[in-house]
LONU-981440 format. One line per 5 residues: number of its first residue (from 0); for each residue y, x negated, z of N, C-alpha, C. Coordinates in Angstrom, 2 decimals, decimal comma. Atoms other than C-alpha are relative to their C-alpha. Layout:
<rs>
NUM = Y/X/Z/Y/X/Z/Y/X/Z; ...
</rs>
This chain:
<rs>
0 = 1,07/-0,97/-0,03/73,82/-66,27/-11,26/-1,36/-0,67/0,15; 1,29/0,68/-0,06/70,99/-68,77/-11,75/-0,30/-0,50/1,41; 0,20/0,49/-1,37/71,50/-70,08/-8,22/-0,40/1,12/0,95; 0,32/-1,12/-0,88/71,10/-66,62/-6,70/-1,48/0,37/-0,06; 1,41/-0,38/0,13/67,56/-66,10/-8,01/-0,88/-0,74/1,00
5 = 0,83/0,68/-1,01/65,95/-68,84/-5,85/0,34/0,44/1,43; -0,41/-0,46/-1,33/67,97/-67,69/-2,84/-0,59/1,38/0,30; 0,57/-1,33/-0,18/66,85/-64,09/-3,33/-1,51/-0,08/0,20; 1,44/0,17/-0,15/63,23/-65,21/-3,72/-0,34/-0,54/1,38; 0,24/0,57/-1,33/63,42/-67,29/-0,53/0,22/1,06/1,07
10 = -0,29/-1,06/-0,96/64,96/-64,35/1,34/-1,15/1,00/0,05; 1,14/-0,92/0,03/62,12/-62,06/0,23/-1,22/-0,59/0,67; 1,16/0,66/-0,62/59,50/-64,59/1,30/0,15/-0,01/1,51; -0,20/0,09/-1,44/61,02/-65,08/4,76/-0,02/1,36/0,67; 0,01/-1,32/-0,62/61,58/-61,39/5,44/-1,38/0,63/-0,08
15 = 1,35/-0,54/0,13/58,11/-60,53/4,19/-0,98/-0,64/0,97; 0,89/0,72/-0,91/56,55/-63,07/6,55/0,48/0,09/1,45; -0,56/-0,06/-1,34/58,48/-62,01/9,63/-0,87/0,78/0,99; 0,88/-0,71/-0,93/55,66/-59,88/11,09/-0,58/-1,00/0,97; 0,51/0,92/-1,01/54,61/-61,46/14,34/-1,31/0,53/0,55
20 = 1,27/-0,39/-0,63/51,26/-61,42/16,04/0,30/0,69/1,32; -0,22/-0,67/-1,29/50,99/-59,04/19,01/-0,16/-0,99/1,16; 0,07/0,85/-1,18/51,53/-60,66/22,40/-0,59/0,79/1,16; 0,59/-0,62/-1,18/49,54/-59,91/25,55/0,54/-0,68/1,24; -0,39/0,49/-1,31/50,86/-60,29/29,08/-1,00/0,55/1,01
25 = 0,96/-0,46/-1,00/48,44/-60,11/32,00/-1,40/0,05/-0,55; 1,41/-0,12/0,36/44,82/-59,03/31,64/-0,17/0,77/-1,31; 0,30/-0,82/1,18/43,22/-57,64/28,48/-0,01/1,49/0,38; -0,13/-1,42/-0,28/43,73/-53,89/28,19/-1,36/0,68/0,09; 1,21/-0,78/-0,21/40,96/-51,71/29,59/0,42/1,32/0,64
30 = -0,27/-1,28/-0,64/40,93/-48,04/30,55/-0,09/1,15/-0,97; 0,04/-1,23/0,78/41,08/-44,48/29,31/1,38/0,28/-0,56; -1,27/-0,29/0,64/43,81/-43,76/26,79/0,45/1,41/0,35; -0,57/-1,32/-0,30/46,10/-40,89/27,79/1,49/-0,03/-0,23; -1,45/-0,12/0,12/49,66/-39,63/27,54/0,60/-0,03/1,40
35 = -0,68/0,00/-1,29/52,26/-39,78/30,29/-0,28/1,29/0,76; 0,29/-1,25/-0,70/51,67/-36,11/31,07/-1,44/0,06/0,49; 1,38/0,06/-0,47/47,97/-36,89/31,48/-0,17/-0,83/1,25; 0,09/0,90/-1,15/48,68/-39,46/34,19/-0,19/0,73/1,33; 0,21/-0,67/-1,29/48,96/-36,96/37,09/-1,46/0,45/0,21
40 = 1,39/-0,40/-0,12/45,35/-35,98/36,35/-0,94/-1,18/0,25; 0,84/1,18/-0,25/44,09/-39,54/36,82/-0,37/-0,06/1,47; 0,50/0,01/-1,38/42,09/-40,24/39,97/0,57/-1,12/0,86; -0,59/1,08/-0,78/44,05/-43,32/41,07/-0,87/-1,23/0,11; 0,91/1,15/-0,05/41,02/-45,59/40,84/-0,30/-0,53/-1,39
45 = 0,33/0,39/1,37/40,38/-45,62/37,11/1,19/-0,66/-0,68; -1,04/0,59/0,81/42,32/-47,75/34,69/0,39/0,97/-1,11; -0,51/-0,83/1,08/44,51/-45,85/32,25/0,75/-0,88/-0,99; -0,72/0,70/1,06/46,03/-46,98/28,96/1,03/0,97/-0,57; -1,10/-0,80/0,54/49,41/-45,66/27,80/0,70/-0,78/-1,09
50 = -0,79/0,65/1,03/51,49/-46,36/24,73/1,32/0,74/-0,14; -1,32/-0,59/0,16/55,21/-45,79/24,32/1,05/-1,08/-0,12; -1,12/0,94/0,11/58,62/-47,41/24,14/0,52/-0,35/1,39; -0,61/0,45/-1,24/60,09/-49,48/26,94/1,49/0,35/-0,08; -1,37/-0,50/0,10/63,37/-47,62/27,51/0,96/-0,62/1,01
55 = -0,81/0,58/-1,07/64,60/-49,41/30,64/-0,86/-1,05/0,68; 0,77/1,00/-0,76/63,59/-52,49/32,65/0,85/-0,58/1,09; -0,69/0,66/-1,10/64,47/-54,37/35,79/0,97/-1,01/-0,59; -0,98/0,90/0,60/67,72/-56,13/34,88/0,02/-1,40/0,60; -0,05/1,30/-0,66/67,15/-59,01/37,28/-1,24/-0,83/-0,32
60 = 1,22/0,79/0,12/63,50/-60,09/37,15/-1,00/0,53/-1,02; 0,95/-0,57/0,96/61,77/-57,81/34,62/-1,31/0,40/0,65; 1,23/-0,29/-0,76/59,27/-56,76/37,30/-0,44/1,46/-0,11; 0,39/-1,39/0,25/59,22/-53,07/36,27/0,67/0,45/-1,29; -0,64/-0,60/1,16/59,97/-50,96/33,22/-0,36/1,48/-0,06
65 = 0,26/-1,41/0,23/60,12/-47,33/32,15/-0,63/0,13/-1,37; 0,73/-0,22/1,25/57,61/-46,31/29,48/0,14/1,45/-0,39; -0,19/-1,37/0,48/58,39/-43,24/27,38/-0,86/0,23/-1,23; 0,73/-0,44/1,19/55,99/-41,50/25,02/0,53/1,38/-0,39; -0,46/-1,30/0,48/56,32/-38,14/23,25/-0,06/1,08/1,09
70 = 0,20/-1,02/-1,03/55,32/-36,31/26,46/0,82/-0,21/1,27; -0,76/0,26/-1,22/57,45/-37,97/29,15/0,24/-1,47/0,26; -0,35/1,37/-0,39/58,50/-41,12/31,01/-0,64/-0,29/1,35; 0,60/0,42/-1,26/56,81/-43,09/33,80/0,42/-1,44/0,30; -0,34/1,36/-0,42/57,70/-46,20/35,80/-1,28/-0,85/0,04
75 = 1,12/0,94/0,02/55,42/-49,21/35,32/0,43/-1,25/0,77; -0,29/1,15/-0,84/55,38/-51,97/37,94/-0,89/-1,16/-0,42; 0,79/1,16/0,45/54,29/-55,48/36,86/-0,16/-1,07/1,08; 0,01/1,04/-1,05/54,74/-57,39/40,16/-1,40/-0,46/0,38; 1,34/0,36/-0,45/51,10/-57,26/41,26/-0,86/-0,62/-1,09
80 = 0,77/0,55/1,11/49,85/-58,25/37,80/0,37/-1,45/-0,31; -0,38/1,40/0,18/51,71/-61,56/37,87/0,71/-0,31/-1,31; -0,80/0,27/1,20/53,83/-61,15/34,74/1,26/0,86/0,06; -1,26/-0,74/0,08/57,32/-59,91/33,89/0,30/0,30/-1,47; -0,34/-0,40/1,37/58,88/-58,27/30,83/1,44/-0,39/-0,36
85 = -1,37/0,45/0,24/62,19/-60,16/30,82/0,25/-0,24/-1,48; -0,19/0,37/1,40/61,68/-61,39/27,24/-0,40/1,09/-0,98; 0,38/-1,11/0,89/60,46/-58,04/25,85/1,25/0,86/-0,23; -1,22/-0,78/0,27/63,34/-56,25/24,10/-0,18/1,48/0,32; 0,04/-1,44/-0,22/64,20/-52,68/25,07/-0,36/0,71/-1,30
90 = 0,46/-0,84/1,11/62,75/-49,98/22,79/-1,17/-0,59/-0,76; 1,22/0,54/0,58/59,75/-52,17/21,98/-1,15/0,96/0,31; 1,18/-0,83/-0,23/56,57/-50,14/21,52/-1,03/-0,87/0,73; 0,91/0,73/-0,88/54,17/-51,23/24,26/-1,25/0,82/0,22; 1,24/-0,60/-0,48/50,55/-50,49/24,97/-0,30/-0,71/1,31
95 = 0,22/0,62/-1,30/49,79/-51,04/28,64/-1,17/0,66/0,72; 1,09/-0,50/-0,83/46,94/-50,65/31,09/0,37/-0,20/1,46; -0,27/0,14/-1,42/47,05/-50,12/34,82/-0,62/1,13/0,80; 0,51/-1,01/-0,92/46,20/-48,00/37,84/1,14/0,91/0,46; -0,99/-0,96/-0,45/48,02/-44,85/38,87/0,16/-0,14/1,51
100 = -0,30/0,04/-1,44/49,72/-45,08/42,27/0,97/1,13/0,31; -0,88/-1,08/-0,42/51,50/-42,38/44,24/0,85/-0,47/1,17; -0,94/0,32/-1,07/54,58/-42,97/46,36/0,68/1,31/0,36; -0,51/-1,34/-0,30/55,21/-39,61/47,98/-0,42/0,95/-1,10; 0,30/-0,91/1,09/55,44/-37,12/45,15/0,07/-0,65/-1,37
105 = -0,20/0,67/1,28/56,25/-39,66/42,44/-1,20/-0,89/-0,34; 1,07/0,86/0,48/53,53/-41,31/40,38/0,58/-1,10/-0,86; -0,36/1,12/0,86/53,85/-44,70/38,73/-1,28/-0,74/-0,34; 1,15/0,80/0,43/51,56/-47,30/37,21/0,17/-1,42/0,50; 0,07/1,43/-0,28/50,62/-50,69/38,64/-0,69/-0,63/-1,20
110 = 0,52/0,57/1,24/50,18/-52,58/35,39/-1,02/-1,10/0,26; 0,93/1,14/0,00/47,26/-54,91/34,76/0,22/-0,86/-1,23; -0,26/0,73/1,24/48,23/-55,87/31,21/0,88/0,78/-0,94; -0,91/-0,59/0,97/50,67/-55,23/28,39/-0,23/-0,67/-1,34; 0,08/0,52/1,36/50,39/-55,62/24,63/1,22/0,51/-0,75
115 = -1,19/-0,43/0,76/53,52/-55,59/22,46/0,15/-0,83/-1,26
</rs>
């Protein structure tokens, strides 16, 4: 029993210190905060900031991901920003900035930066 007390104390210390500092990929985040449903109202020139969970990502290179918030889901492309999300686990809450682009009827975001 006496040997378990130091082990339990060490376990509490290590689990209590497991919070990690946020990581940024790409440029610092700038833009107007909005929800996914607010994105269609963006003008395509302004930077927007969205926050949600990364629910899916490019399985090969991590060059795109799907961001889902309480209002919907949108595709986010990272190719032009010069970073990938290969090492970001699925379901991680991400705050990202970028420009709205339209490909036919579908809107997506060209990311400029990501914070997770």
